[in-house]
N, C-alpha and C positions, 0 to 999 in steps of 0.2 A: 255444700253446707246447708243450703236452703232445703234440700231433700231431707237431710237428717233432722233439721229443725221441725219440718212438717211432720215427720214420723213421730218425733218426740211429743209434739202437741196432740197428735192423734191418740197416742197411748195414754197421755194424761187425761184426755177427754173421755176415753173408754173407762178408765178407773173411776173418774169423777161421776160417771153416769151409771156405774154398777149399783144395783140395789144393795141395801144392807145385808140381806140374806146371801146374795151372791158373793159379796166381799168377805163375809164371815166364812162361808163354805170354802173359799179359796185359801184363807188363812189357816183353816183347820185341816187342809189336805195333808200336811206332813204328820198330823197327829192321829190319823186314822189307825195307825199301828205304831205303838211306841211303848216304852217303859220309863219310869221315873220314880224318884223318892218324892214324898209330899209331907207337908205340914198342914194340919187342919185345925182351925180355931173356930169355935162356936160361941156366938154372942146372943144374949137375950134381946128383946125389943128395946130395952133401955141402953144397950151397948155394953152391959156387964158380961164378963167372960163366964161361960158355963163349963167348958172344958177345952183342952188342947191335946192333940195327939199327933204322932208322926207315923209314917209307914211307907209302903211301896205299892206301886200299881203297875199294871201292864194291860194294854188293850190291843186286841187283834181285830175286833169288829164290834158292832153294836150289841151283839148277843154273846160275845166271847171276851171275858175280861177277868182280871185277878186284882183283888184289893186286900191288903194285909195291914193291920194296925199293930203297933208295938205296945208292950206293957206300959202302963197298967190297964190299957183297954185292948187286950189281945183278942183279935178277931180276924178270921179269914173269910172272904167272900169270893166265890168262884162261879162264874157263868160259863158253862161249857158248850153253849149253843143249844142245849136241850132243856136243862134245868138250872136253877140257882142253888148253890150250896152255901150255907151260912154256918160257920163253925165258931162257936163261942168257947174259948179255951177255959175261962173261969168256971163256966157251968159244965164244961166237957160235954157239950151238946151240939148236935148237927141238925139243922133244919134244911129240908129239901123242898124248894118252892118252884112253882111254874114260872117260866119266863113269860111275862105278860106286860100289859100296858103300865104296870108299876115302874118299869125300867125306862119309861119314855123320857123322864126328866133326870135320869142318872147321868153322872159325868161321862160314862162310856157312850151313852146314846148321843149326848151333845157333841162330844169330841169326835164322833164318827163323821160329823160334818155332812150328813146326807141332806142334800138340798131339798128334796121332796118332803122329808120328815120335818125339817126345820120350818118349812113354809106352811105345812099343814097343821102343826102343833103350836107354833109360836108366832107372835107378832114381834118382829125384830126391828130395833132402832139402833142408830149408830151415832156416836159423837167422836170427834177427833180433836186432839190437842197436841200439835206438833207431830212427833213420831208416835204418840200414843193414840190407840183406837179402843174405844169402849163400846161393847155391844150389850144391849139390854134385851132379854128374851122374856116375854110375858105370855103365859099359856093362853091359848084361845078358848079352851074349855073352862067353864065357870066352876066346875067341881074339882079342879086340880088341887092337890095338897101343896104344890109349889106355887108361890106367888110371883117370884121373879128369879131369873138367872142372869148374872152379869159376868162377861168375860173381858179381860183387859189384855191388850197386846202392846208391846213396844216394838215397832216395826213388824217383823214376822214372828217374833218370839212371844209365846203365851206366858204372861206373868202369873195370872191367877184366875180362879173361877169361884164366884160367890153364889150361893143358893139361899134364898130367903123362903121360909115356909109360910103356911097360911096363918101361923100364930105370931109371925114377926121375928122368929129366931133366924139368925144368919150364920151360915157356915162358909168360911173362906178357905179354899184349898189352894196352896201355893206349891208350885212344882220346882224341883231341883234335880240335878243329875239326869237330865232328859236324854234318852237314847232313842232315836227315831229308827224305824224299821220293825219288822214283825218279831215279837218276842218268842222265846222258846215255847213250843207246844206243851211241854211238860207243866207249865204254869197253869194251864187251863184244864188239867185233869185232876180230879179230887177223889180221894178214897178216905172214908171216915176212919179215924184212928181206932185202934182196938179198944174196946170197952166204952166207947162214946155212945151216948144215948142219941139215937137217930129218929127224928120225927119227920114223917112224910106228910106233906100238905099238897098232894098232887091229885087227890081223888082216888088214886090207887097206888099201891106200893110199887116203886120202880124195881125191876128185877136186875 
């Protein structure tokens, strides 16, 4: 019995002494590849609602993800590991953009849980309230458009992710119907619909 008590105390001690970044990376491990439905609410700096939307997402890696919002804000965003496709259904327009540092503060990049990336780009702090753990990520770079990112967990379950921009607007993304494991590769392959206006912002047209 004393041996088991000793091991238990050792494990608790290791958890207690893990840095906030290490604790966050451990909690995000199951979310490196998953799919889910989501609800996103955006508030202005005074807390008044700007818009609300629902949709679905899937993540396979930091540079491979799928994001789709439902009407009346119909949009599909696909990162295929090489470029970023943004399809605006209302405009019937597709933009093709490079995968660059603009994705650093995206939900996909954060949920990938890469310890080196989190440590190099963000100052991470942690607060605990019973089974709740709240992580605040503040960009180390002073020119970031993102002011703060907050992730809330209940035990090991990610409840939501909030992103505050430099203007003080706050977007809260709440996940439901989470399915862990690598999503279908078909989600990360995008072909522009027939007749859509395709705008390439890559420096040269992709063949």
